[in-house]
Each structure stands twice: as C-alpha cells, then as structure tokens.
VEXDREN-2710 file (C-alpha; in Angstrom, 1 decimal):
% VEXDREN-2710
k/r/px/py/pz
1/MET/-55.5/163.2/-43.5
2/ALA/-55.5/160.5/-40.7
3/THR/-56.9/157.1/-41.4
4/SER/-57.7/154.1/-39.3
5/THR/-54.0/152.9/-39.5
6/SER/-52.1/156.1/-39.0
7/LYS/-50.1/156.0/-35.9
8/LEU/-49.6/158.4/-33.1
9/LYS/-46.3/157.6/-31.3
10/ILE/-45.9/158.4/-27.6
11/ILE/-42.4/158.0/-26.2
12/PRO/-41.4/158.0/-22.9
13/LEU/-38.0/159.4/-22.2
14/GLY/-38.3/159.6/-18.6
15/GLY/-40.7/158.9/-15.8
16/LEU/-41.4/155.3/-16.2
17/ASP/-40.0/152.9/-13.7
18/GLU/-38.9/155.6/-11.8
19/ILE/-39.8/158.7/-9.8
20/GLY/-38.8/161.8/-11.3
21/LYS/-36.9/162.7/-14.7
22/ASN/-40.4/163.1/-16.3
23/MET/-40.5/163.5/-19.9
24/THR/-42.8/162.4/-22.8
25/ALA/-42.7/162.8/-26.4
26/TYR/-45.6/163.0/-28.8
27/GLU/-44.8/162.4/-32.7
28/TYR/-47.3/162.2/-35.5
29/GLY/-46.1/162.6/-39.1
30/ARG/-43.2/165.3/-39.2
31/ASP/-44.1/166.8/-35.8
32/ILE/-43.0/166.3/-32.3
33/ILE/-43.8/167.9/-29.1
34/VAL/-42.5/167.2/-25.8
35/VAL/-44.3/167.4/-22.5
36/ASP/-42.2/168.3/-19.2
37/CYS/-38.6/168.2/-19.1
38/GLY/-37.5/167.1/-15.7
39/MET/-34.3/165.7/-13.7
40/GLY/-34.0/163.0/-11.0
41/PHE/-31.7/163.1/-8.2
42/PRO/-28.5/160.6/-8.1
43/ASP/-28.6/157.2/-6.1
44/GLU/-26.3/156.3/-3.5
45/GLY/-23.9/154.7/-6.0
46/MET/-23.7/158.0/-8.2
47/TYR/-20.7/159.2/-6.2
48/GLY/-20.1/163.0/-6.9
49/ILE/-23.2/163.4/-9.4
50/ASP/-25.2/166.6/-9.0
51/VAL/-28.4/165.7/-11.3
52/VAL/-29.6/162.9/-13.6
53/ILE/-31.4/164.3/-16.8
54/PRO/-33.0/162.4/-19.5
55/ASP/-31.0/161.1/-22.6
56/VAL/-32.6/163.0/-25.5
57/THR/-30.5/161.7/-28.2
58/TYR/-33.7/160.8/-30.0
59/LEU/-34.9/164.6/-29.9
60/VAL/-31.5/165.6/-31.0
61/LYS/-31.7/163.4/-34.2
62/ASN/-35.0/164.7/-34.9
63/LYS/-34.6/168.5/-33.6
64/SER/-35.8/170.1/-36.8
65/ARG/-39.3/168.4/-36.2
66/VAL/-39.6/169.3/-32.4
67/ARG/-42.2/171.9/-32.2
68/ALA/-42.5/172.8/-28.8
69/PHE/-41.7/171.9/-25.1
70/ILE/-44.9/172.2/-22.9
71/ILE/-44.4/171.9/-19.0
72/THR/-47.3/171.1/-16.7
73/HIS/-45.8/172.6/-13.6
74/GLY/-42.7/174.0/-12.0
75/HIS/-41.4/171.2/-9.8
76/GLU/-37.8/170.2/-10.3
77/ASP/-38.6/166.8/-11.7
78/HIS/-40.6/168.6/-14.5
79/ILE/-38.4/171.5/-15.4
80/GLY/-35.0/170.7/-14.0
81/ALA/-33.5/169.4/-17.4
82/LEU/-34.8/172.3/-19.5
83/PRO/-31.5/174.4/-19.5
84/TYR/-29.5/171.2/-20.5
85/VAL/-31.8/169.9/-23.1
86/LEU/-32.4/173.4/-24.8
87/LYS/-28.8/173.6/-25.5
88/GLN/-29.0/170.6/-27.9
89/VAL/-32.8/171.1/-29.1
90/ASN/-33.9/174.6/-29.1
91/ALA/-37.9/175.0/-29.3
92/PRO/-40.1/177.3/-28.0
93/VAL/-41.2/176.4/-24.2
94/TYR/-44.8/176.9/-23.2
95/ALA/-45.7/177.2/-19.5
96/THR/-48.0/178.9/-17.2
97/ARG/-46.9/182.2/-15.4
98/LEU/-45.6/181.0/-12.5
99/THR/-43.8/177.9/-13.9
100/ALA/-42.4/180.1/-16.7
101/GLY/-40.8/182.3/-13.9
102/LEU/-39.1/179.5/-12.2
103/ILE/-38.0/178.2/-15.6
104/GLU/-36.7/181.8/-16.3
105/ILE/-34.3/181.6/-13.1
106/LYS/-32.8/178.4/-14.4
107/LEU/-32.4/180.0/-17.9
108/ALA/-30.7/182.9/-16.2
109/GLU/-28.2/180.9/-14.3
110/HIS/-27.3/179.4/-17.7
111/GLY/-27.1/182.5/-19.7
112/MET/-30.0/181.3/-21.9
113/LEU/-32.7/183.9/-21.3
114/ASP/-32.0/185.5/-24.7
115/THR/-31.9/182.4/-26.8
116/THR/-34.7/180.6/-25.6
117/LYS/-38.4/181.6/-26.8
118/ARG/-40.9/181.5/-23.8
119/ILE/-44.5/181.5/-24.3
120/ILE/-47.2/181.9/-21.4
121/MET/-50.2/179.5/-21.8
122/ASN/-53.2/179.8/-19.6
123/ALA/-55.7/177.2/-18.4
124/GLY/-58.6/177.1/-20.8
125/GLU/-57.0/178.8/-23.5
126/SER/-55.8/176.3/-26.6
127/PHE/-52.8/176.9/-28.8
128/ARG/-51.2/174.8/-31.8
129/ALA/-47.7/173.3/-31.9
130/GLY/-47.4/171.4/-35.4
131/CYS/-50.4/169.3/-36.2
132/PHE/-51.2/169.3/-32.3
133/LYS/-53.6/171.4/-30.5
134/ILE/-53.1/171.9/-26.8
135/GLU/-55.3/172.7/-24.1
136/PRO/-54.1/173.5/-20.6
137/ILE/-56.7/172.2/-17.9
138/HIS/-56.2/173.6/-14.5
139/VAL/-55.7/171.2/-11.8
140/ASN/-54.4/171.3/-7.9
141/HIS/-51.1/170.1/-7.0
142/SER/-48.3/171.0/-4.3
143/ILE/-47.5/173.9/-6.6
144/ALA/-49.8/176.8/-7.9
145/ASP/-50.5/177.1/-11.5
146/ALA/-50.2/173.2/-12.2
147/VAL/-52.2/171.9/-15.5
148/ALA/-53.2/168.8/-17.1
149/LEU/-53.0/168.7/-20.8
150/ALA/-55.8/167.8/-23.5
151/ILE/-53.8/167.2/-26.6
152/THR/-55.9/166.9/-29.9
153/THR/-54.1/164.7/-32.3
154/PRO/-55.3/163.9/-36.1
155/LEU/-56.3/160.6/-34.2
156/GLY/-58.2/162.0/-31.2
157/VAL/-57.9/163.6/-27.9
158/VAL/-55.0/162.4/-25.5
159/VAL/-55.2/163.6/-21.8
160/GLN/-52.0/163.9/-20.1
161/THR/-53.0/164.7/-16.2
162/GLY/-49.6/165.7/-15.0
163/ASP/-49.1/165.5/-11.3
164/PHE/-52.5/166.2/-9.8
165/LYS/-54.8/165.9/-6.9
166/ILE/-58.4/166.8/-6.2
167/ASP/-58.6/169.3/-3.6
168/LEU/-62.2/170.8/-2.9
169/THR/-60.8/173.8/-0.6
170/PRO/-57.6/174.8/-2.1
171/ILE/-55.7/177.8/-0.4
172/ASP/-56.2/180.0/-3.6
173/GLY/-59.7/178.9/-4.1
174/ASP/-59.3/177.7/-7.7
175/VAL/-60.7/173.9/-7.7
176/ILE/-59.7/171.4/-10.3
177/ASP/-61.6/172.0/-13.4
178/LEU/-63.3/168.5/-13.2
179/ALA/-66.2/169.9/-15.5
180/ARG/-63.9/170.2/-18.4
181/PHE/-62.5/166.7/-17.8
182/GLY/-66.0/165.2/-17.9
183/GLN/-66.9/167.1/-21.0
184/LEU/-64.0/165.8/-22.7
185/GLY/-65.1/162.5/-21.5
186/LYS/-68.6/163.0/-23.3
187/GLU/-67.0/164.2/-26.6
188/GLY/-64.4/161.1/-26.7
189/VAL/-60.9/160.6/-25.1
190/LEU/-58.7/158.5/-27.1
191/ALA/-56.2/158.1/-24.4
192/LEU/-55.6/158.8/-20.9
193/LEU/-51.8/159.1/-19.2
194/GLN/-52.3/159.4/-15.6
195/ASP/-50.0/160.1/-12.6
196/SER/-49.5/157.0/-10.7
197/THR/-47.3/158.4/-7.7
198/ASN/-49.9/157.6/-5.0
199/VAL/-51.8/154.8/-6.9
200/GLU/-50.9/152.4/-3.5
201/ARG/-52.7/155.0/-1.3
202/ARG/-56.4/154.3/-0.6
203/GLY/-59.2/156.9/-0.3
204/TYR/-58.5/160.5/-1.1
205/SER/-55.7/163.1/-0.4
206/ASP/-56.0/165.3/2.3
207/THR/-56.6/169.0/1.6
208/GLU/-53.8/171.7/2.0
209/GLN/-55.9/173.6/4.5
210/LYS/-55.1/170.6/7.1
211/VAL/-51.8/171.6/7.1
212/GLY/-52.4/175.3/7.9
213/GLU/-54.7/174.4/10.8
214/ARG/-51.8/172.6/12.2
215/PHE/-49.7/175.2/12.0
216/ASP/-52.0/177.6/13.7
217/GLN/-51.8/175.1/16.9
218/LEU/-48.0/175.2/16.7
219/PHE/-47.7/178.9/16.4
220/LYS/-50.5/179.7/19.2
221/GLY/-49.0/180.4/22.5
222/CYS/-45.3/179.5/21.5
223/ASP/-42.7/181.6/22.9
224/LYS/-39.8/179.9/21.1
225/ARG/-38.4/181.4/17.8
226/ILE/-40.2/179.0/15.2
227/ILE/-38.1/177.6/12.2
228/VAL/-40.1/175.9/9.3
229/THR/-38.7/174.2/6.5
230/THR/-40.7/173.0/3.7
231/PHE/-40.5/172.5/-0.2
232/ALA/-39.5/175.9/-1.5
233/SER/-42.0/175.5/-4.5
234/ASN/-45.0/175.0/-2.5
235/VAL/-46.2/178.4/-2.7
236/HIS/-49.5/177.7/-1.0
237/ARG/-47.6/176.1/2.2
238/LEU/-45.3/179.3/2.1
239/GLN/-48.6/181.4/2.1
240/GLN/-50.0/179.6/5.1
241/ILE/-46.7/179.9/6.9
242/ILE/-46.8/183.8/6.5
243/ASN/-50.6/184.2/7.3
244/VAL/-50.1/182.3/10.6
245/ALA/-47.1/184.2/11.6
246/HIS/-48.6/187.5/10.8
247/LYS/-51.7/186.3/12.7
248/TYR/-49.6/185.7/15.8
249/LYS/-47.5/189.1/15.4
250/ARG/-44.3/187.2/14.2
251/LYS/-41.6/188.8/11.7
252/VAL/-40.7/186.3/8.9
253/GLY/-37.4/186.0/7.5
254/ILE/-36.3/183.8/4.5
255/THR/-33.0/181.9/4.0
256/GLY/-31.9/179.7/1.3
257/ARG/-31.3/180.3/-2.3
258/SER/-34.0/178.3/-3.7
259/MET/-36.6/179.6/-1.1
260/GLU/-35.7/183.3/-1.8
261/ASN/-35.9/182.8/-5.6
262/VAL/-39.2/181.3/-5.5
263/MET/-40.4/183.8/-2.8
264/LYS/-39.4/186.6/-5.4
265/VAL/-41.0/185.1/-8.3
266/ALA/-44.2/184.3/-6.6
267/THR/-44.5/187.6/-5.2
268/ASP/-43.8/189.5/-8.0
269/LEU/-46.2/187.6/-10.0
270/GLY/-49.1/187.9/-7.4
271/TYR/-49.1/184.3/-6.3
272/LEU/-48.1/185.0/-2.7
273/LYS/-49.2/187.8/-0.9
274/ALA/-47.5/188.9/2.6
275/PRO/-49.0/191.5/4.8
276/LYS/-47.1/194.7/4.8
277/GLY/-44.2/194.5/7.2
278/THR/-44.3/190.8/8.0
279/LEU/-41.3/190.0/5.6
280/VAL/-37.9/191.2/7.0
281/ASP/-34.4/190.7/6.3
282/MET/-32.7/188.0/8.3
283/ASN/-30.5/190.3/10.2
284/GLU/-33.5/192.2/11.4
285/LEU/-34.6/189.4/13.3
286/LYS/-31.7/189.2/15.5
287/GLY/-33.1/192.2/17.5
288/LEU/-36.4/190.7/18.1
289/PRO/-37.5/188.5/21.1
290/LYS/-37.5/184.9/19.9
291/SER/-41.4/184.9/20.5
292/ARG/-41.5/187.4/17.6
293/ALA/-39.6/185.6/15.1
294/CYS/-40.2/182.9/12.5
295/ILE/-37.8/181.7/9.7
296/ILE/-38.8/179.9/6.6
297/THR/-35.9/178.0/5.2
298/THR/-34.7/175.3/2.6
299/GLY/-33.5/171.7/3.8
300/SER/-36.6/169.7/4.2
301/GLN/-34.6/166.8/2.6
302/GLY/-31.6/167.3/4.7
303/GLU/-29.5/168.5/1.9
304/ASN/-25.8/169.1/2.6
305/MET/-25.7/172.7/1.2
306/SER/-29.0/173.5/2.6
307/ALA/-29.8/176.3/5.2
308/LEU/-31.4/174.1/7.8
309/TYR/-28.3/171.7/7.4
310/ARG/-26.0/174.8/8.1
311/MET/-28.1/175.8/10.9
312/ALA/-27.8/172.3/12.4
313/PHE/-24.1/171.9/11.9
314/ASN/-23.2/175.5/13.1
315/GLY/-22.5/176.6/9.4
316/HIS/-25.1/179.2/9.1
317/ARG/-23.9/182.8/9.5
318/GLN/-27.1/184.2/10.9
319/VAL/-28.8/181.4/13.0
320/GLU/-27.5/179.5/15.9
321/ILE/-29.9/176.6/17.1
322/ASP/-30.3/176.5/20.8
323/ALA/-33.0/175.4/23.1
324/GLY/-35.1/178.5/22.5
325/ASP/-35.8/177.1/19.1
326/ARG/-38.9/175.3/17.9
327/VAL/-38.2/173.6/14.3
328/ILE/-41.0/172.5/12.0
329/ILE/-40.3/170.3/9.4
330/SER/-43.2/170.4/6.8
331/ALA/-42.3/167.6/4.2
332/SER/-42.1/164.3/3.6
333/ALA/-39.0/162.4/2.8
334/ILE/-38.2/161.8/-1.2
335/PRO/-37.3/158.3/-1.2
336/GLY/-33.5/157.9/-0.5
337/ASN/-33.3/161.1/1.4
338/GLU/-34.4/159.2/4.8
339/LEU/-30.9/159.0/6.2
340/THR/-29.7/162.6/5.4
341/ILE/-33.1/163.9/7.3
342/THR/-32.5/161.7/10.4
343/ARG/-29.0/162.9/10.7
344/VAL/-30.2/166.8/10.5
345/ILE/-33.0/165.9/13.0
346/ASP/-30.6/164.2/15.4
347/GLU/-28.1/167.2/15.5
348/LEU/-31.1/169.7/15.9
349/PHE/-32.3/167.7/19.0
350/ALA/-28.5/167.5/20.3
351/LYS/-28.5/171.4/20.3
352/GLY/-31.6/171.4/22.4
353/ALA/-34.1/172.4/19.9
354/GLU/-37.7/171.0/19.9
355/VAL/-38.2/169.3/16.5
356/ILE/-41.5/168.5/15.2
357/TYR/-41.4/166.2/12.2
358/ASP/-43.7/163.1/12.7
359/ARG/-45.9/162.0/9.8
360/MET/-48.9/162.0/12.3
361/GLU/-48.4/165.6/13.0
362/ASN/-50.4/166.6/9.9
363/LEU/-47.5/168.7/8.8
364/HIS/-47.5/167.6/5.1
365/VAL/-50.1/166.3/2.7
366/SER/-49.4/164.9/-0.7
367/GLY/-49.9/166.7/-4.0
368/HIS/-50.8/163.5/-5.8
369/ALA/-53.9/162.0/-6.2
370/CYS/-54.9/158.6/-4.3
371/GLN/-57.0/155.6/-5.4
372/GLU/-60.3/157.3/-5.4
373/GLU/-59.4/160.4/-7.2
374/LEU/-57.5/158.4/-10.0
375/LYS/-60.9/156.5/-10.3
376/LEU/-62.8/159.6/-10.6
377/MET/-60.6/161.0/-13.4
378/LEU/-61.0/157.7/-15.3
379/ALA/-65.0/157.8/-14.7
380/LEU/-64.8/161.4/-16.1
381/THR/-62.6/160.9/-19.0
382/LYS/-63.8/157.5/-20.0
383/PRO/-60.6/156.7/-22.3
384/LYS/-60.5/154.2/-24.9
385/PHE/-56.7/153.5/-24.2
386/PHE/-54.9/154.0/-21.0
387/MET/-51.3/154.3/-20.1
388/PRO/-50.0/154.7/-16.3
389/VAL/-46.9/157.1/-16.1
390/HIS/-45.1/158.9/-13.4
391/GLY/-44.2/155.9/-11.1
392/GLU/-42.0/152.8/-10.6
393/HIS/-43.1/149.5/-12.0
394/ARG/-45.2/148.5/-9.2
395/HIS/-46.9/151.7/-9.3
396/LEU/-47.6/151.2/-13.2
397/CYS/-48.9/147.7/-12.7
398/LYS/-51.3/148.6/-9.7
399/HIS/-52.5/151.6/-11.8
400/ALA/-53.3/149.2/-14.7
401/GLN/-55.2/147.0/-12.4
402/LEU/-57.1/150.0/-11.2
403/ALA/-58.0/151.0/-14.7
404/LYS/-59.4/147.5/-15.4
405/LEU/-61.7/147.9/-12.2
406/MET/-63.0/151.0/-13.7
407/GLY/-64.0/149.1/-17.0
408/VAL/-61.0/149.9/-19.3
409/ASP/-60.6/147.0/-21.6
410/PRO/-57.3/145.1/-20.7
411/LYS/-56.2/144.7/-24.1
412/HIS/-56.5/148.7/-24.0
413/ILE/-54.1/149.2/-21.4
414/VAL/-50.4/149.4/-21.9
415/ILE/-47.5/149.4/-19.5
416/GLY/-45.0/151.4/-21.1
417/SER/-40.9/151.8/-20.0
418/THR/-38.5/154.6/-20.6
419/GLY/-37.3/154.6/-24.2
420/THR/-40.2/152.1/-25.6
421/THR/-42.4/153.6/-28.1
422/VAL/-46.2/153.2/-27.7
423/GLU/-48.1/153.3/-31.1
424/LEU/-51.5/154.2/-31.0
425/THR/-54.1/154.0/-33.8
426/ARG/-58.0/154.7/-33.6
427/LYS/-58.3/150.9/-33.0
428/SER/-55.2/149.6/-31.2
429/ILE/-52.5/150.5/-28.7
430/LYS/-49.3/148.6/-28.5
431/LEU/-45.6/148.6/-27.7
432/GLY/-43.3/149.6/-30.6
433/ALA/-39.7/150.2/-31.2
434/GLU/-36.9/151.4/-29.0
435/VAL/-35.5/154.6/-29.2
436/PRO/-32.2/155.6/-27.1
437/ALA/-33.1/156.6/-23.7
438/GLY/-31.7/156.4/-20.1
439/GLN/-29.8/158.6/-17.7
440/VAL/-27.3/161.1/-18.5
441/LEU/-25.2/162.1/-15.7
442/VAL/-24.4/166.1/-14.7
443/ASP/-21.2/166.7/-12.7
444/GLY/-20.5/170.1/-12.1
445/THR/-20.2/171.6/-15.8
446/GLY/-19.7/168.2/-17.1
447/VAL/-22.9/166.8/-19.0
448/GLY/-22.9/163.1/-19.9
449/GLU/-18.9/162.8/-19.4
450/ILE/-19.2/160.6/-16.4
451/GLY/-19.9/157.1/-17.5
452/SER/-20.2/153.7/-15.9
453/VAL/-16.4/153.3/-15.8
454/VAL/-15.9/156.3/-14.1
455/LEU/-18.6/155.8/-11.6
456/ARG/-17.2/152.2/-10.9
457/ASP/-13.8/153.7/-10.2
458/ARG/-15.3/156.2/-7.7
459/LYS/-17.2/153.4/-5.8
460/LEU/-14.2/151.6/-5.3
461/LEU/-12.3/154.6/-4.2
462/ALA/-14.9/155.1/-1.8
463/ASP/-15.3/151.5/-0.7
464/GLU/-11.4/150.3/-0.7
465/GLY/-9.1/153.3/-1.1
466/MET/-6.2/153.7/-3.5
467/VAL/-2.6/152.6/-3.4
468/VAL/-0.1/154.5/-5.5
469/VAL/3.4/153.1/-6.4
470/VAL/6.0/155.5/-7.6
471/LEU/9.2/154.1/-9.3
472/THR/12.1/155.7/-11.2
473/MET/13.3/153.6/-13.9
474/SER/16.6/154.0/-16.0
475/SER/15.7/154.5/-19.8
476/GLN/19.2/152.8/-20.7
477/ASP/18.6/149.3/-19.2
478/GLY/15.5/149.5/-17.1
479/GLY/17.0/149.4/-13.8
480/LEU/15.5/150.7/-10.8
481/VAL/17.0/154.1/-9.9
482/SER/14.9/155.0/-7.0
483/GLY/11.6/153.7/-5.1
484/PRO/9.3/152.0/-4.8
485/GLU/7.6/154.9/-2.8
486/ILE/4.3/153.6/-1.7
487/LEU/1.5/156.1/-1.0
488/THR/-2.2/155.4/0.3
489/ARG/-5.5/157.2/0.4
490/GLY/-8.3/155.7/2.4
491/PHE/-6.5/152.1/2.5
492/VAL/-4.2/152.2/5.5
493/TYR/-2.4/154.7/7.8
494/VAL/1.2/154.6/6.7
495/LYS/2.6/155.2/10.1
496/GLU/0.8/152.3/11.7
497/SER/1.1/149.9/8.8
498/GLU/4.9/149.8/8.3
499/GLN/5.2/146.0/8.1
500/LEU/2.5/145.8/5.6
501/LEU/4.2/148.7/3.6
502/GLU/7.4/146.9/3.7
503/GLU/5.8/143.8/2.4
504/MET/4.1/145.6/-0.4
505/ARG/7.6/147.3/-1.4
506/ARG/8.8/143.5/-1.5
507/VAL/6.1/142.5/-3.9
508/VAL/6.7/145.3/-6.2
509/LEU/10.4/144.8/-6.4
510/GLU/9.7/141.1/-7.2
511/SER/7.7/142.4/-10.2
512/LEU/10.4/144.4/-11.7
513/ASP/11.8/141.5/-13.9
514/ALA/10.5/143.9/-16.7
515/PRO/10.3/142.5/-20.3
516/ALA/12.5/144.5/-22.6
517/THR/13.4/144.5/-26.5
518/GLY/16.0/145.3/-28.7
519/ARG/19.7/144.4/-28.5
520/GLY/22.8/146.3/-27.5
521/ARG/23.3/148.6/-24.6
522/ARG/20.1/150.7/-24.7
523/ARG/16.9/148.4/-24.5
524/SER/13.3/149.2/-25.1
525/ILE/11.2/148.8/-21.8
526/ASP/7.7/147.7/-22.0
527/TYR/6.5/150.0/-19.3
528/ALA/2.7/149.0/-19.8
529/ALA/3.9/145.4/-19.3
530/VAL/5.6/146.5/-16.0
531/LYS/2.5/148.6/-14.7
532/GLY/0.3/145.5/-15.4
533/LYS/2.3/142.9/-13.6
534/ILE/3.0/145.4/-10.6
535/LYS/-0.9/145.9/-10.4
536/ALA/-1.7/142.3/-10.9
537/ASN/0.7/141.0/-8.3
538/LEU/0.2/143.7/-5.6
539/SER/-3.6/143.5/-6.2
540/GLY/-3.5/139.8/-5.5
541/TYR/-1.1/140.1/-2.6
542/LEU/-3.3/142.9/-0.8
543/TYR/-6.6/140.7/-1.2
544/LYS/-5.1/137.7/0.4
545/THR/-3.4/139.6/3.2
546/THR/-6.3/142.1/4.0
547/LYS/-9.2/140.9/2.1
548/ARG/-9.6/144.2/0.5
549/SER/-9.0/145.5/-3.0
550/PRO/-8.0/148.9/-3.3
551/MET/-7.3/150.7/-6.6
552/VAL/-3.5/150.2/-7.6
553/LEU/-2.0/152.8/-9.5
554/PRO/1.6/152.3/-10.7
555/VAL/3.6/155.3/-11.7
556/ILE/6.7/155.1/-13.5
557/MET/9.2/158.0/-14.2
558/GLU/12.0/157.5/-16.7
559/VAL/15.5/159.2/-16.4
END
C-alpha cells in the first residue's frame, strides 16, 4: 500500500547530458522496469570503437527484480544495446510490431531469437509488469509505430513521451493521440518525462509531407538516374520515395544492408507498400535508361562502409557514379558526422554528379517536437513534477525553463544526470543516490574490454606513432649480443631519417648499464629496469629533438 512517504525511483542509465544511449529504469519496491535500451556512437577520440552502450551494472546486480524492457520505437539510440544487455539481464521485451521486427534482426545476428521473450504491445492496450501498469500511446516520429508510455505506479501516473512530434498530416494518416494525453492530464499526471532534443527550436516541426512535395519537384522532368539516401528506419520517407518513383515510371533498387533489412521487415508487416513491379533487383537497373532508374541507399551520414560511400569512392560493385546521376541526401547530419558527410559530397561532385543536400532544400524534417509542441504536451498533461530527458545539458536546462513558463512549480522540476537516481513521492521530487553508470565500449566482439588506458594508447599511436627497440642480451652476463634494431610505425620513414636513427641507437646503448644481482659468473639481470631506462632516455631524447612523443616499446630477447 503506497503512502505519502513511499518512493518511486527513476534511474537514468543513459540519454541525459548526451544525445543517444537512451535508457531509463523505474523502481518501486521489488519491481524494476526499463524503458528503452539504446546505443550511442563513438566520438572522434574513441579509436576503433564500434558502438557505445550504457553501463548496466545496477540492473545486473538487481536482475531478479527486472520485470520487462519496454521499447518506445525502433531507432538505434533506443534499441541498439538490447542484444548486449539481454545477455546479462534476460527479461521480456515489449515493443510495437515494427519495432519488434527491427529488434528481431538484431537478436538474430547475435543468435538470441530463441532465448529472448518478445511480446507485441499495441497503442491503447495496457499491460502489467510487476506493480506497474503500462499504456502505450501513439505518437508521431521519424519512424512508424512510435509510442509514448503512460506508466501507472502505486504513487500515480508517469508519462514518458519517448521521441515525438505533432504531425497533423502524417504519411500514414495516424495522428498523435492528443486526446489521450489530455484525458490523462484531467485525471492527474504525477510526472512528465519529455524529449528535449529540439527544445532550442522555436515554433513547430514541419510535416513529413513537405519532403514528399520536394521529392516530386526533383523527380519531375529529370532525365538522370536518381540516387536517394536517407535514414533506413524512416519508413514513411521510403514510402514517399517509392511513390514518387512510381509516379514518374522509375524502377527502384535498394542497396545497403540496413536499408534492405528495414525494407523487408516493413514490407512484410504492411508498413510499406510498393506498387507491383516498382521494386527490382539492383542488377535489373543496369539495363534501364538512367531516366527510368532510382536507387535508395544507405550512407546519409557518410559512414565508411555504407553503400553511398562505396559508390563515391569506387567501391560499389553495381553502381558507378558519373555526370548522369542526381544524388539526393535526405537527412540531417548527426552531430559529429559533418566532416564524413562533406567528404562524401565532395567526392560525388568530383565524379561529376549533381548533389542536392542543402538544408534549405526541404529534403529533411525533424522527428522531434519543437518549443510549441513541447508546450502543448505540458499543457495537455498538466504534470505535478517535470523532468526533461533525451538531450545534452543545455537542452535539459532550456527545457526546464520552458516548463516554468508553462506554470510548473520550479521546486517540482529536476534536471537529472546519467546514474543519479530521481526520487519521487506524492509530495516531492529530488535527486537521490548515485548508481554505477556511464559508457561501455564495444570493439568487435569485445564488450567492455576497452578502457581508458587502451584508448589513451590508441590516441598516442594515432597522434605520435610508435618506436620499437629490439635487443638480444646474454643471459650469462647481461652483455649485448645483437642490436639495437629500431623499427618505427607512424613516426619517421626509416630511409629518410638515418641520422636520427643512429642517434637513437646511441641513446639506447648508453642506457645499457643494466643493473644486475647475484655473484659469480652468472648474474640475474633486471630486464624491467633495463626496459624502463631505455624507454625513459629515448622518450626524453625524442621529445627534445623532434618535439614529439611516440610510444616507445623496448623488446629484449635473452640468449
């Protein structure tokens, strides 16, 4: 029985003070549910890292209490970490049909389809997980089948919007369920957790149909082959491309693994409908005039392995770019990807292609609510407490200011951070205890094996290079048998730096008054001390001479 002092704990494990890696745990009594399980992308200092996932140490410690993972929609920053986390905390996964289909692709890649319980949830149909009752509510976003969640707890209803926008003319005609949010507001909402991504943008987000109108203009009368890249998960955008291609009698080919996967899932589930004969195998496009061909491809973020990148740099087996191509980039740059996208665009121009990418071209609209939409959600739900989520720190602060303008008591607003528990009672909201949280780095098949020391070494190797000193020493008296041989990688080119290499050998030889222990003919050589002295002396010499600090790696062989 809940009392005025009973506590609901909201534990952000990702998505605060950052874009991506969204994950929020709700805890009451012995029950925990987890909303979303997303990944983030590595920054420029994370050499070799593939993806970044949340630290779920707290969930692993309490895995017997985790009742469910509930997923709001199928974007990578909300589902990408699921295969890694479910290996440690196996609980049922609730998702709408399209989201579940995208999750199944990931689980299949990790061989986890048979070990993961998946349950389809539908907007408007409530279900229970422990002491929580969860009602999915339909919202608009840049992917179909997105939902917000009304989570009924023993203390009251918490609404978590997920990623959303208010589009009154969506492609599928399924408008956000504003009436349900208003009804919840009348009944009483204890707390609102709202998407902060676009809080800096005034007004309203544009409708997706505006992009379709621009596509029509670009396809009409065009005698070039048209190549369009966009986010693979934006099923409504894909539908618009297919529709306009069919209108102007073009055949459509799909290239890029993630695009092919999404197209298959969305088509099988009925979220995407292509007129008969419009979609063809990529090889069939080769025999068509360019004015009859359209290609939908991955690569809107300039990813190195994407199909568009391979086209630009002559690595695609089926497509060669030339002056007969019009390339349409229908996406905005994720922060940090600007340089990679620019490099691809430059290369496409160099091959003579016409590239249409400018933000003013109306080729992309955001899937996130702007200020007036955020205000409307606050007005409809009338929350007692408010917590901005899904954004960097400036977004959270601006969102808190917006909530104050809408009449939320400043004492009832909390700006959280990843790993800091937020404690809710019927009368108060405050920051509580810290739990383990942060980043877990995924490198190939290694999860969490790469730490700060390894990253520091990788950065040093990338910035300064490496010098390897190879010596052979006598096990009898510690005398030098052969060497020193000096190898460099990423530091200097040996044949052009003979004088520097000779000086480096001199410094190494001067470092070989190796300490030894024991008496008699055989002495015990402290090789660690020898290596340490070589490293220190050579590093000092190189910095003094070249103002560079390569990694120095002494290798001693004993004979």
